[in-house]
N, CA, C and O of each residue as an XYZ file, in Angstrom:
728
protein
N      96.848     77.745     86.374
C      97.237     77.766     84.979
C      97.526     76.367     84.468
O      98.387     76.172     83.611
N      96.801     75.397     85.000
C      96.949     74.024     84.545
C      96.557     73.913     83.079
O      97.162     73.149     82.327
N      95.550     74.672     82.674
C      95.058     74.600     81.303
C      94.889     75.999     80.707
O      93.785     76.543     80.702
N      95.986     76.585     80.204
C      95.882     77.939     79.631
C      94.959     78.004     78.417
O      94.529     79.090     78.031
N      94.647     76.854     77.809
C      93.749     76.845     76.651
C      92.355     77.349     77.001
O      91.580     77.692     76.108
N      92.029     77.397     78.288
C      90.735     77.936     78.698
C      90.644     79.441     78.449
O      89.551     79.990     78.316
N      91.786     80.092     78.389
C      91.823     81.536     78.165
C      91.764     81.772     76.652
O      92.541     81.177     75.905
N      90.867     82.617     76.204
C      90.760     82.837     74.753
C      91.985     83.559     74.178
O      92.569     84.428     74.825
N      92.350     83.190     72.980
C      93.445     83.850     72.269
C      92.855     85.012     71.476
O      92.969     85.081     70.252
N      92.228     85.915     72.208
C      91.567     87.061     71.586
C      91.863     88.305     72.412
O      92.551     88.243     73.432
N      91.338     89.421     71.960
C      91.527     90.689     72.660
C      90.579     90.804     73.840
O      89.495     90.220     73.841
N      91.003     91.570     74.855
C      90.102     91.791     75.970
C      90.751     92.455     77.170
O      91.880     92.943     77.119
N      89.990     92.452     78.244
C      90.394     93.033     79.523
C      90.467     91.907     80.537
O      89.620     91.014     80.535
N      91.470     91.940     81.403
C      91.564     90.946     82.465
C      91.669     91.645     83.810
O      92.170     92.765     83.906
N      91.190     90.968     84.845
C      91.164     91.540     86.190
C      91.760     90.533     87.171
O      91.406     89.355     87.153
N      92.670     91.007     88.030
C      93.337     90.153     89.010
C      92.770     90.410     90.401
O      92.757     91.538     90.894
N      92.309     89.342     91.007
C      91.805     89.343     92.374
C      92.803     88.587     93.246
O      93.473     87.666     92.780
N      92.896     88.983     94.517
C      93.858     88.366     95.426
C      93.203     87.968     96.746
O      92.325     88.657     97.264
N      93.663     86.823     97.274
C      93.196     86.325     98.572
C      94.014     86.995     99.676
O      93.462     87.740    100.486
N      95.308     86.742     99.717
C      96.203     87.385    100.688
C      96.791     88.618    100.029
O      97.205     88.586     98.871
N      96.820     89.691    100.777
C      97.260     90.964    100.221
C      98.448     91.459    101.031
O      98.361     91.581    102.252
N      99.566     91.748    100.354
C     100.695     92.315    101.098
C     100.243     93.533    101.900
O      99.492     94.373    101.403
N     100.707     93.618    103.140
C     100.212     94.585    104.114
C     100.176     96.037    103.718
O      99.284     96.761    104.160
N     101.105     96.496    102.905
C     101.159     97.922    102.618
C     100.175     98.359    101.538
O     100.064     99.557    101.277
N      99.462     97.441    100.906
C      98.524     97.814     99.842
C      97.208     98.275    100.465
O      96.562     97.508    101.180
N      96.806     99.513    100.204
C      95.522     99.982    100.739
C      94.370     99.368     99.933
O      94.383     99.385     98.703
N      93.400     98.838    100.628
C      92.277     98.191     99.934
C      90.970     98.956    100.117
O      89.921     98.488     99.675
N      91.013    100.115    100.757
C      89.812    100.932    100.909
C      89.250    101.254     99.531
O      89.966    101.745     98.659
N      87.986    100.980     99.343
C      87.335    101.276     98.081
C      87.512    100.218     97.007
O      86.932    100.337     95.927
N      88.301     99.186     97.276
C      88.496     98.129     96.287
C      87.276     97.209     96.240
O      86.614     96.979     97.252
N      86.999     96.700     95.068
C      85.897     95.752     94.886
C      86.301     94.406     95.482
O      87.382     93.890     95.198
N      85.411     93.837     96.320
C      85.664     92.544     96.945
C      84.509     91.596     96.636
O      83.349     92.001     96.547
N      84.862     90.328     96.475
C      83.838     89.308     96.235
C      84.379     87.958     96.672
O      85.487     87.573     96.299
N      83.601     87.249     97.458
C      83.939     85.897     97.909
C      85.328     85.814     98.543
O      86.064     84.856     98.305
N      85.684     86.806     99.340
C      86.972     86.805    100.030
C      88.149     87.205     99.160
O      89.298     87.091     99.588
N      87.886     87.670     97.954
C      88.950     88.097     97.039
C      88.814     89.590     96.768
O      87.707     90.128     96.745
N      89.953     90.255     96.562
C      89.963     91.697     96.350
C      90.566     92.016     94.989
O      91.651     91.541     94.652
N      89.851     92.825     94.212
C      90.337     93.267     92.915
C      91.402     94.344     93.132
O      91.133     95.375     93.749
N      92.621     94.097     92.616
C      93.721     95.037     92.812
C      94.368     95.514     91.516
O      95.106     96.499     91.530
N      94.107     94.839     90.395
C      94.827     95.157     89.159
C      93.994     94.763     87.948
O      93.343     93.718     87.943
N      94.019     95.608     86.922
C      93.429     95.238     85.637
C      94.483     95.422     84.549
O      95.437     96.185     84.701
N      94.284     94.712     83.464
C      95.163     94.852     82.317
C      94.373     94.662     81.045
O      93.238     94.184     81.062
N      94.984     95.039     79.948
C      94.352     94.845     78.645
C      95.336     94.123     77.737
O      96.550     94.191     77.928
N      94.799     93.447     76.768
C      95.631     92.826     75.752
C      94.827     92.709     74.479
O      93.753     92.108     74.461
N      95.351     93.286     73.420
C      96.611     94.004     73.298
C      96.464     95.448     73.750
O      95.375     95.898     74.105
N      97.592     96.170     73.729
C      97.565     97.569     74.159
C      97.090     98.508     73.060
O      96.691     99.640     73.332
N      97.133     98.029     71.796
C      96.658     98.842     70.672
C      96.310     97.934     69.493
O      96.527     96.723     69.555
N      95.783     98.503     68.440
C      95.306     97.731     67.291
C      96.429     97.024     66.527
O      96.176     96.028     65.849
N      97.658     97.521     66.627
C      98.779     96.928     65.885
C      99.412     95.727     66.586
O     100.090     94.929     65.940
N      99.208     95.590     67.865
C      99.856     94.533     68.637
C      99.255     93.158     68.326
O      98.070     93.036     68.015
N     100.097     92.134     68.416
C      99.643     90.750     68.203
C      99.385     90.021     69.522
O      99.083     88.828     69.523
N      99.502     90.721     70.623
C      99.233     90.117     71.928
C      97.766     89.710     72.018
O      96.929     90.197     71.258
N      97.463     88.812     72.954
C      96.083     88.438     73.229
C      95.965     88.041     74.688
O      96.967     87.945     75.396
N      94.751     87.814     75.133
C      94.509     87.488     76.537
C      95.313     86.266     76.988
O      95.941     86.298     78.046
N      95.299     85.208     76.209
C      95.994     83.975     76.620
C      97.484     84.225     76.824
O      98.046     83.827     77.844
N      98.124     84.880     75.863
C      99.562     85.142     75.984
C      99.864     86.012     77.202
O     100.787     85.724     77.964
N      99.083     87.076     77.380
C      99.382     88.027     78.444
C      99.127     87.448     79.830
O      99.966     87.579     80.721
N      97.982     86.813     80.016
C      97.662     86.233     81.329
C      98.647     85.125     81.673
O      99.112     85.038     82.809
N      98.967     84.282     80.701
C      99.928     83.204     80.940
C     101.283     83.778     81.335
O     101.940     83.246     82.229
N     101.710     84.857     80.683
C     102.998     85.450     81.036
C     102.976     86.024     82.455
O     103.957     85.905     83.188
N     101.871     86.640     82.838
C     101.780     87.139     84.213
C     101.924     85.988     85.208
O     102.537     86.158     86.262
N     101.369     84.821     84.886
C     101.459     83.675     85.794
C     102.810     82.974     85.723
O     103.342     82.562     86.754
N     103.368     82.833     84.542
C     104.543     81.981     84.375
C     105.793     82.704     83.901
O     106.842     82.075     83.760
N     105.719     83.973     83.658
C     106.851     84.715     83.107
C     107.808     85.189     84.176
O     108.089     84.475     85.138
N     108.311     86.411     83.998
C     109.212     86.985     84.995
C     108.968     88.486     85.094
O     108.210     89.065     84.316
N     109.622     89.092     86.058
C     109.401     90.512     86.350
C     109.829     91.424     85.219
O     109.334     92.547     85.118
N     110.729     90.977     84.371
C     111.168     91.821     83.254
C     110.032     92.065     82.268
O     109.947     93.144     81.681
N     109.164     91.084     82.080
C     108.095     91.204     81.097
C     106.709     91.393     81.663
O     105.741     91.483     80.909
N     106.591     91.457     82.985
C     105.282     91.582     83.611
C     105.327     92.626     84.719
O     105.960     92.420     85.754
N     104.651     93.743     84.492
C     104.601     94.779     85.524
C     103.903     94.259     86.781
O     104.237     94.676     87.890
N     102.938     93.353     86.617
C     102.265     92.774     87.785
C     103.253     91.961     88.615
O     103.277     92.086     89.839
N     104.064     91.134     87.970
C     105.051     90.335     88.701
C     106.113     91.233     89.351
O     106.538     90.974     90.477
N     106.537     92.276     88.649
C     107.498     93.208     89.228
C     106.925     93.831     90.493
O     107.610     93.915     91.512
N     105.681     94.264     90.430
C     105.027     94.870     91.585
C     104.882     93.877     92.727
O     105.264     94.180     93.857
N     104.338     92.695     92.453
C     104.131     91.704     93.511
C     105.453     91.270     94.129
O     105.574     91.193     95.351
N     106.438     90.989     93.292
C     107.744     90.574     93.813
C     108.389     91.648     94.673
O     109.031     91.342     95.678
N     108.221     92.895     94.284
C     108.751     94.007     95.083
C     108.035     94.093     96.424
O     108.676     94.213     97.468
N     106.706     94.031     96.394
C     105.928     94.142     97.633
C     106.124     92.946     98.554
O     105.998     93.079     99.771
N     106.429     91.788     97.995
C     106.585     90.564     98.789
C     108.048     90.230     99.078
O     108.350     89.152     99.590
N     108.947     91.143     98.753
C     110.378     90.880     98.897
C     110.811     90.451    100.279
O     111.679     89.588    100.410
N     110.231     91.029    101.312
C     110.635     90.634    102.672
C     110.104     89.250    103.024
O     110.703     88.558    103.847
N     109.004     88.834    102.426
C     108.473     87.484    102.653
C     109.257     86.436    101.862
O     109.522     85.343    102.363
N     109.623     86.774    100.631
C     110.282     85.803     99.758
C     111.781     85.713     99.989
O     112.385     84.662     99.772
N     112.382     86.808    100.427
C     113.824     86.922    100.581
C     114.541     86.840     99.224
O     115.707     86.453     99.148
N     113.816     87.214     98.151
C     114.398     87.277     96.812
C     114.239     88.694     96.274
O     113.190     89.029     95.722
N     115.251     89.522     96.426
C     115.159     90.888     95.894
C     115.278     90.881     94.372
O     115.727     89.901     93.778
N     114.880     91.961     93.765
C     115.052     92.144     92.331
C     116.547     92.150     92.042
O     117.322     92.779     92.763
N     116.951     91.447     90.984
C     118.373     91.356     90.623
C     118.554     91.503     89.126
O     117.652     91.208     88.343
N     119.728     91.961     88.744
C     120.101     91.918     87.334
C     120.502     90.485     87.019
O     121.163     89.826     87.821
N     120.096     90.005     85.843
C     120.398     88.627     85.447
C     120.947     88.624     84.020
O     120.867     89.623     83.306
N     121.502     87.485     83.625
C     122.028     87.338     82.263
C     123.152     88.314     82.013
O     124.143     88.333     82.743
N     122.999     89.134     80.973
C     124.024     90.117     80.615
C     124.026     91.304     81.576
O     124.937     92.131     81.538
N     123.018     91.391     82.431
C     122.916     92.498     83.381
C     121.909     93.552     82.974
O     121.673     94.500     83.723
N     121.312     93.409     81.807
C     120.327     94.392     81.348
C     118.917     94.047     81.825
O     118.095     94.938     82.037
N     118.642     92.765     81.992
C     117.308     92.346     82.447
C     117.285     92.271     83.975
O     118.302     92.007     84.616
N     116.089     92.511     84.546
C     115.926     92.405     85.995
C     114.770     91.471     86.304
O     113.661     91.630     85.792
N     115.055     90.495     87.151
C     114.020     89.571     87.619
C     114.295     89.290     89.101
O     115.184     89.889     89.705
N     113.535     88.392     89.655
C     113.768     87.969     91.039
C     114.606     86.695     91.068
O     114.560     85.940     92.039
N     115.363     86.460     90.015
C     116.163     85.258     89.773
C     115.243     84.063     89.592
O     114.044     84.125     89.864
N     115.828     82.990     89.132
C     115.038     81.795     88.829
C     114.255     81.314     90.062
O     113.059     81.038     89.974
N     114.930     81.218     91.188
C     114.263     80.741     92.412
C     113.219     81.730     92.912
O     112.154     81.331     93.384
N     113.523     83.009     92.808
C     112.564     84.024     93.236
C     111.313     84.039     92.378
O     110.207     84.200     92.892
N     111.481     83.871     91.074
C     110.317     83.811     90.182
C     109.498     82.562     90.475
O     108.270     82.602     90.400
N     110.156     81.450     90.809
C     109.417     80.241     91.186
C     108.657     80.456     92.494
O     107.526     79.993     92.644
N     109.281     81.158     93.436
C     108.586     81.475     94.690
C     107.339     82.294     94.379
O     106.269     82.045     94.935
N     107.484     83.279     93.483
C     106.352     84.118     93.097
C     105.287     83.303     92.362
O     104.095     83.531     92.566
N     105.694     82.358     91.510
C     104.731     81.454     90.855
C     103.864     80.758     91.899
O     102.640     80.712     91.772
N     104.509     80.217     92.932
C     103.781     79.481     93.972
C     102.868     80.422     94.752
O     101.730     80.066     95.058
N     103.354     81.613     95.076
C     102.522     82.568     95.804
C     101.294     82.930     94.981
O     100.183     82.987     95.508
N     101.492     83.174     93.695
C     100.365     83.519     92.828
C      99.399     82.350     92.691
O      98.185     82.557     92.667
N      99.911     81.132     92.602
C      99.030     79.963     92.492
C      98.107     79.872     93.707
O      96.961     79.441     93.583
N      98.594     80.270     94.860
C      97.790     80.221     96.092
C      96.898     81.437     96.278
O      95.853     81.335     96.920
N      97.285     82.586     95.734
C      96.626     83.840     96.105
C      96.053     84.675     94.979
O      95.254     85.573     95.243
N      96.425     84.420     93.743
C      96.005     85.266     92.627
C      94.979     84.551     91.747
O      95.148     83.384     91.391
N      93.937     85.261     91.411
C      92.862     84.718     90.588
C      92.545     85.734     89.503
O      92.479     86.934     89.766
N      92.350     85.252     88.289
C      92.138     86.157     87.169
C      90.837     85.816     86.448
O      90.455     84.652     86.326
N      90.183     86.848     85.983
C      89.023     86.673     85.117
C      89.194     87.639     83.954
O      90.030     88.539     84.023
N      88.433     87.473     82.910
C      88.600     88.299     81.723
C      87.283     88.440     80.999
O      86.327     87.698     81.227
N      87.270     89.423     80.114
C      86.142     89.616     79.212
C      86.738     89.970     77.856
O      87.631     90.812     77.756
N      86.234     89.321     76.825
C      86.708     89.619     75.477
C      86.125     90.953     75.018
O      84.974     91.279     75.310
N      86.939     91.714     74.297
C      86.500     92.996     73.750
C      87.378     93.303     72.543
O      88.596     93.146     72.622
N      86.796     93.735     71.431
C      87.585     93.963     70.225
C      88.580     95.121     70.336
O      89.584     95.135     69.624
N      88.320     96.089     71.214
C      89.208     97.242     71.389
C      89.373     97.550     72.879
O      88.852     98.554     73.365
N      90.094     96.693     73.602
C      90.182     96.859     75.060
C      90.827     98.176     75.490
O      90.541     98.665     76.582
N      91.678     98.752     74.670
C      92.326    100.023     75.006
C      91.318    101.147     75.175
O      91.617    102.162     75.805
N      90.117    100.973     74.614
C      89.065    101.974     74.786
C      88.419    101.891     76.172
O      87.823    102.864     76.635
N      88.533    100.740     76.834
C      87.924    100.536     78.155
C      88.854    100.870     79.321
O      88.390    101.192     80.414
N      90.144    100.794     79.093
C      91.111    100.872     80.184
C      90.969    102.139     81.027
O      90.907    102.055     82.253
N      90.917    103.296     80.397
C      90.819    104.556     81.131
C      89.578    104.598     82.017
O      89.647    104.995     83.180
N      88.448    104.188     81.458
C      87.198    104.197     82.213
C      87.288    103.277     83.429
O      86.836    103.642     84.515
N      87.862    102.098     83.257
C      87.995    101.151     84.368
C      88.909    101.702     85.464
O      88.617    101.556     86.650
N      90.001    102.326     85.069
C      90.922    102.908     86.049
C      90.275    104.044     86.833
O      90.554    104.216     88.020
N      89.431    104.804     86.191
C      88.751    105.903     86.879
C      87.594    105.419     87.742
O      87.279    106.032     88.761
N      86.973    104.342     87.345
C      85.784    103.850     88.024
C      86.091    102.974     89.238
O      85.273    102.872     90.153
N      87.258    102.346     89.249
C      87.587    101.385     90.311
C      88.868    101.776     91.040
O      89.758    102.401     90.464
N      88.949    101.401     92.312
C      90.183    101.570     93.072
C      91.078    100.384     92.733
O      90.771     99.248     93.096
N      92.181    100.644     92.039
C      93.094     99.597     91.569
C      94.520     99.952     91.995
O      95.288    100.505     91.208
N      94.867     99.634     93.239
C      96.145    100.102     93.791
C      97.395     99.530     93.135
O      98.471    100.106     93.297
N      97.303     98.415     92.396
C      98.503     97.862     91.781
C      98.738     98.359     90.363
O      99.781     98.070     89.776
N      97.801     99.092     89.809
C      98.018     99.706     88.498
C      98.795    100.996     88.685
O      98.519    101.768     89.603
N      99.767    101.228     87.813
C     100.543    102.471     87.860
C     100.246    103.327     86.633
O      99.860    104.488     86.762
N     100.423    102.759     85.455
C     100.236    103.531     84.223
C      98.816    104.067     84.144
O      97.851    103.320     84.310
N      98.694    105.350     83.893
C      97.404    106.042     83.777
C      96.564    105.958     85.049
O      95.341    106.085     84.991
N      97.205    105.747     86.191
C      96.482    105.613     87.463
C      97.053    106.560     88.518
O      96.989    106.275     89.713
N      97.603    107.675     88.077
C      98.246    108.624     88.988
C      97.294    109.187     90.038
O      97.735    109.663     91.084
N      96.007    109.136     89.770
C      95.023    109.654     90.719
C      94.875    108.764     91.951
O      94.346    109.207     92.971
N      95.339    107.505     91.868
C      95.204    106.604     93.014
C      96.222    106.980     94.085
O      97.388    107.213     93.766
N      95.803    107.044     95.353
C      96.719    107.487     96.412
C      97.944    106.587     96.621
O      98.942    107.042     97.179
N      97.890    105.326     96.188
C      99.015    104.406     96.386
C      99.996    104.443     95.209
O     101.094    103.895     95.310
N      99.626    105.063     94.128
C     100.430    105.044     92.908
C     101.844    105.582     93.136
O     102.812    104.936     92.732
N     101.985    106.728     93.762
C     103.310    107.314     93.990
C     104.150    106.429     94.904
O     105.348    106.258     94.677
N     103.527    105.871     95.934
C     104.240    104.977     96.850
C     104.736    103.745     96.111
O     105.900    103.366     96.241
N     103.859    103.120     95.337
C     104.224    101.915     94.602
C     105.320    102.219     93.576
O     106.266    101.444     93.436
N     105.202    103.316     92.874
C     106.240    103.709     91.908
C     107.585    103.866     92.614
O     108.615    103.426     92.105
N     107.569    104.491     93.778
C     108.796    104.675     94.547
C     109.406    103.361     95.007
O     110.624    103.189     94.952
N     108.574    102.436     95.460
C     109.065    101.125     95.895
C     109.709    100.367     94.731
O     110.760     99.747     94.889
N     109.073    100.424     93.574
C     109.626     99.735     92.406
C     110.926    100.387     91.948
O     111.872     99.690     91.582
N     110.982    101.708     91.966
C     112.214    102.411     91.585
C     113.344    102.068     92.553
O     114.485    101.867     92.137
N     113.022    102.002     93.845
C     114.039    101.637     94.841
C     114.556    100.223     94.609
O     115.755     99.970     94.728
N     113.655     99.303     94.278
C     114.062     97.922     94.002
C     114.979     97.865     92.786
O     115.949     97.106     92.777
N     114.684     98.658     91.764
C     115.531     98.696     90.561
C     116.893     99.308     90.867
O     117.918     98.820     90.391
N     116.904    100.364     91.650
C     118.161    101.000     92.027
C     119.040    100.027     92.812
O     120.238     99.912     92.554
N     118.433     99.332     93.770
C     119.173     98.352     94.563
C     119.709     97.237     93.661
O     120.844     96.793     93.834
N     118.899     96.783     92.699
C     119.334     95.725     91.787
C     120.544     96.172     90.969
O     121.448     95.378     90.709
N     120.561     97.438     90.564
C     121.684     97.960     89.786
C     122.967     98.021     90.617
O     124.067     97.936     90.072
N     122.823     98.167     91.920
C     123.984     98.255     92.804
C     124.551     96.888     93.164
O     125.709     96.786     93.570
N     123.744     95.831     93.019
C     124.197     94.476     93.333
C     124.877     93.848     92.126
O     124.645     94.253     90.986
N     125.705     92.870     92.384
C     126.342     92.119     91.295
C     125.271     91.386     90.497
O     124.191     91.100     91.013
N     125.570     91.088     89.254
C     124.651     90.302     88.424
C     124.509     88.918     89.053
O     125.504     88.283     89.404
N     123.275     88.460     89.190
C     123.016     87.165     89.829
C     123.531     86.027     88.965
O     123.409     86.062     87.741
N     124.101     85.030     89.599
C     124.570     83.831     88.912
C     123.474     82.782     89.007
O     123.448     81.987     89.946
N     122.580     82.781     88.043
C     121.437     81.870     88.090
C     121.815     80.421     87.803
O     121.067     79.517     88.174
N     122.931     80.175     87.167
C     123.356     78.801     86.895
C     123.470     77.998     88.171
O     123.080     76.831     88.212
N     124.010     78.620     89.227
C     124.123     77.925     90.518
C     122.758     77.642     91.114
O     122.561     76.593     91.726
N     121.812     78.553     90.951
C     120.472     78.342     91.491
C     119.815     77.147     90.839
O     119.198     76.335     91.528
N     119.931     77.017     89.527
C     119.290     75.916     88.816
C     119.889     74.582     89.226
O     119.165     73.594     89.348
N     121.206     74.536     89.442
C     121.838     73.295     89.887
C     121.384     72.916     91.278
O     121.154     71.738     91.551
N     121.249     73.890     92.164
C     120.771     73.622     93.519
C     119.356     73.060     93.474
O     119.036     72.103     94.179
N     118.509     73.665     92.634
C     117.134     73.175     92.526
C     117.092     71.747     92.005
O     116.271     70.955     92.468
N     117.946     71.397     91.065
C     117.944     70.051     90.498
C     118.290     69.016     91.551
O     117.820     67.881     91.472
N     119.107     69.381     92.541
C     119.483     68.444     93.598
C     118.404     68.292     94.659
O     118.369     67.276     95.353
N     117.525     69.272     94.800
C     116.520     69.241     95.870
C     115.420     68.254     95.586
O     114.498     68.109     96.388
Protein backbone atom coordinates (compact mmCIF):
# COMPACT_ATOMS: atom_id res chain seq x y z
CA UNK A 1 0.00 0.00 0.00
CA UNK A 2 2.88 2.32 -0.77
CA UNK A 3 0.74 4.03 -3.39
CA UNK A 4 -3.02 3.74 -2.72
CA UNK A 5 -3.61 6.10 -5.67
CA UNK A 6 -3.17 3.05 -7.90
CA UNK A 7 -6.53 1.79 -6.64
CA UNK A 8 -9.43 3.46 -8.45
CA UNK A 9 -11.83 5.61 -6.44
CA UNK A 10 -14.74 3.86 -8.10
CA UNK A 11 -17.15 1.01 -7.49
CA UNK A 12 -16.13 -2.60 -7.86
CA UNK A 13 -15.21 -6.00 -6.50
CA UNK A 14 -11.93 -6.84 -4.80
CA UNK A 15 -10.33 -10.22 -4.12
CA UNK A 16 -7.77 -11.07 -1.42
CA UNK A 17 -5.12 -13.70 -2.06
CA UNK A 18 -2.76 -15.00 0.63
CA UNK A 19 0.72 -16.54 0.63
CA UNK A 20 0.81 -17.95 4.19
CA UNK A 21 -2.49 -19.26 5.43
CA UNK A 22 -3.36 -19.73 9.09
CA UNK A 23 -3.54 -23.49 9.67
CA UNK A 24 -7.20 -23.88 10.51
CA UNK A 25 -8.47 -22.37 7.22
CA UNK A 26 -9.56 -25.11 4.81
CA UNK A 27 -8.30 -24.39 1.30
CA UNK A 28 -9.86 -27.35 -0.52
CA UNK A 29 -11.55 -26.00 -3.62
CA UNK A 30 -10.01 -22.53 -3.31
CA UNK A 31 -8.64 -20.85 -6.41
CA UNK A 32 -4.82 -20.77 -6.40
CA UNK A 33 -2.40 -18.94 -8.66
CA UNK A 34 1.35 -18.35 -8.46
CA UNK A 35 1.56 -19.68 -4.89
CA UNK A 36 -1.31 -17.48 -3.67
CA UNK A 37 -4.74 -18.64 -2.53
CA UNK A 38 -7.98 -16.69 -2.93
CA UNK A 39 -9.73 -16.64 0.46
CA UNK A 40 -11.94 -13.53 0.55
CA UNK A 41 -13.86 -11.18 -1.73
CA UNK A 42 -15.50 -7.88 -1.00
CA UNK A 43 -17.48 -5.21 -2.76
CA UNK A 44 -17.49 -1.46 -2.51
CA UNK A 45 -19.90 0.10 -2.12
CA UNK A 46 -22.44 -2.28 -0.62
CA UNK A 47 -25.37 -0.48 -2.30
CA UNK A 48 -26.23 2.42 -4.61
CA UNK A 49 -26.59 4.93 -1.74
CA UNK A 50 -23.15 4.38 -0.21
CA UNK A 51 -20.24 6.74 -0.91
CA UNK A 52 -17.62 4.04 -0.36
CA UNK A 53 -15.29 3.06 -3.20
CA UNK A 54 -12.55 0.54 -3.91
CA UNK A 55 -9.70 2.82 -2.82
CA UNK A 56 -11.27 3.67 0.55
CA UNK A 57 -12.28 0.10 1.32
CA UNK A 58 -9.08 -1.66 0.27
CA UNK A 59 -6.94 0.94 2.04
CA UNK A 60 -8.96 0.48 5.23
CA UNK A 61 -8.51 -3.29 5.08
CA UNK A 62 -4.74 -2.72 4.85
CA UNK A 63 -4.34 0.19 7.26
CA UNK A 64 -7.47 0.33 9.40
CA UNK A 65 -8.46 -1.75 12.40
CA UNK A 66 -10.65 -4.71 13.29
CA UNK A 67 -13.57 -2.50 14.29
CA UNK A 68 -14.05 -1.31 10.70
CA UNK A 69 -12.77 -4.28 8.72
CA UNK A 70 -14.31 -7.74 8.90
CA UNK A 71 -11.24 -9.06 7.07
CA UNK A 72 -8.90 -7.67 9.74
CA UNK A 73 -11.16 -8.98 12.51
CA UNK A 74 -11.06 -12.44 10.94
CA UNK A 75 -7.30 -12.47 10.29
CA UNK A 76 -6.45 -11.08 13.72
CA UNK A 77 -8.66 -13.69 15.37
CA UNK A 78 -7.16 -16.55 13.36
CA UNK A 79 -3.60 -15.31 13.94
CA UNK A 80 -4.06 -14.52 17.64
CA UNK A 81 -1.79 -17.29 18.87
CA UNK A 82 0.97 -16.14 16.48
CA UNK A 83 0.63 -12.43 17.27
CA UNK A 84 -0.09 -12.71 21.00
CA UNK A 85 -2.51 -9.78 20.57
CA UNK A 86 -6.07 -10.83 21.41
CA UNK A 87 -9.08 -8.74 20.48
CA UNK A 88 -9.60 -6.04 23.12
CA UNK A 89 -12.01 -3.28 23.95
CA UNK A 90 -10.35 0.10 23.40
CA UNK A 91 -11.16 3.77 23.98
CA UNK A 92 -14.51 4.09 25.72
CA UNK A 93 -14.88 0.30 25.64
CA UNK A 94 -17.40 0.14 22.81
CA UNK A 95 -14.88 -0.44 20.00
CA UNK A 96 -12.87 -3.65 19.64
CA UNK A 97 -9.49 -3.90 17.97
CA UNK A 98 -6.24 -5.79 18.48
CA UNK A 99 -4.86 -2.63 20.17
CA UNK A 100 -2.44 -0.30 18.49
CA UNK A 101 0.48 -2.76 18.61
CA UNK A 102 -1.67 -5.68 17.53
CA UNK A 103 -3.03 -3.79 14.53
CA UNK A 104 0.55 -2.86 13.58
CA UNK A 105 1.53 -6.53 13.85
CA UNK A 106 -1.40 -7.35 11.55
CA UNK A 107 -0.32 -4.57 9.13
CA UNK A 108 3.11 -6.21 8.86
CA UNK A 109 1.66 -9.70 8.45
CA UNK A 110 -0.63 -8.48 5.68
CA UNK A 111 2.22 -6.63 3.96
CA UNK A 112 4.09 -9.95 3.76
CA UNK A 113 1.18 -12.27 3.01
CA UNK A 114 -1.89 -10.49 1.62
CA UNK A 115 -2.35 -9.46 -1.99
CA UNK A 116 -5.39 -7.76 -3.46
CA UNK A 117 -6.74 -7.29 -6.94
CA UNK A 118 -9.94 -5.63 -8.10
CA UNK A 119 -12.26 -5.06 -11.00
CA UNK A 120 -14.37 -1.96 -11.46
CA UNK A 121 -18.11 -2.52 -11.78
CA UNK A 122 -20.95 0.03 -11.59
CA UNK A 123 -23.13 -2.24 -9.40
CA UNK A 124 -20.85 -4.65 -7.52
CA UNK A 125 -23.65 -5.75 -5.16
CA UNK A 126 -25.16 -7.56 -8.15
CA UNK A 127 -22.02 -9.74 -8.48
CA UNK A 128 -21.40 -10.63 -4.85
CA UNK A 129 -23.91 -13.49 -4.51
CA UNK A 130 -22.76 -15.15 -7.72
CA UNK A 131 -19.09 -14.95 -6.69
CA UNK A 132 -19.82 -16.42 -3.26
CA UNK A 133 -21.69 -19.33 -4.81
CA UNK A 134 -19.15 -19.93 -7.55
CA UNK A 135 -15.96 -19.87 -5.46
CA UNK A 136 -14.76 -21.42 -2.21
CA UNK A 137 -14.16 -18.35 -0.02
CA UNK A 138 -13.56 -19.53 3.55
CA UNK A 139 -12.98 -16.06 5.04
CA UNK A 140 -16.30 -14.62 3.88
CA UNK A 141 -19.12 -14.93 6.41
CA UNK A 142 -21.99 -12.74 5.24
CA UNK A 143 -24.13 -14.56 2.66
CA UNK A 144 -21.66 -17.48 2.72
CA UNK A 145 -23.44 -19.85 5.12
CA UNK A 146 -23.11 -22.67 2.60
CA UNK A 147 -19.32 -22.75 3.09
CA UNK A 148 -18.27 -25.49 5.54
CA UNK A 149 -15.89 -23.14 7.42
CA UNK A 150 -18.44 -20.36 7.91
CA UNK A 151 -19.93 -21.66 11.19
CA UNK A 152 -16.47 -22.37 12.61
CA UNK A 153 -15.17 -18.92 11.69
CA UNK A 154 -18.29 -17.22 13.08
CA UNK A 155 -17.81 -19.12 16.33
CA UNK A 156 -14.13 -18.15 16.59
CA UNK A 157 -14.96 -14.49 16.06
CA UNK A 158 -17.81 -14.59 18.58
CA UNK A 159 -15.49 -16.22 21.13
CA UNK A 160 -12.87 -13.51 20.55
CA UNK A 161 -15.52 -10.82 21.11
CA UNK A 162 -16.80 -12.51 24.26
CA UNK A 163 -13.27 -12.77 25.64
CA UNK A 164 -12.64 -9.09 24.79
CA UNK A 165 -15.77 -8.09 26.73
CA UNK A 166 -14.50 -9.99 29.77
CA UNK A 167 -11.09 -8.27 29.74
CA UNK A 168 -10.41 -4.77 31.01
CA UNK A 169 -10.38 -1.98 28.44
CA UNK A 170 -6.89 -1.82 26.94
CA UNK A 171 -4.74 1.17 27.85
CA UNK A 172 -3.35 2.02 24.43
CA UNK A 173 -1.60 5.18 25.64
CA UNK A 174 1.08 3.03 27.26
CA UNK A 175 1.53 1.02 24.07
CA UNK A 176 2.14 4.13 21.98
CA UNK A 177 4.73 5.43 24.44
CA UNK A 178 6.55 2.10 24.43
CA UNK A 179 6.62 2.11 20.63
CA UNK A 180 8.03 5.65 20.55
CA UNK A 181 10.97 4.52 22.70
CA UNK A 182 11.78 1.47 20.55
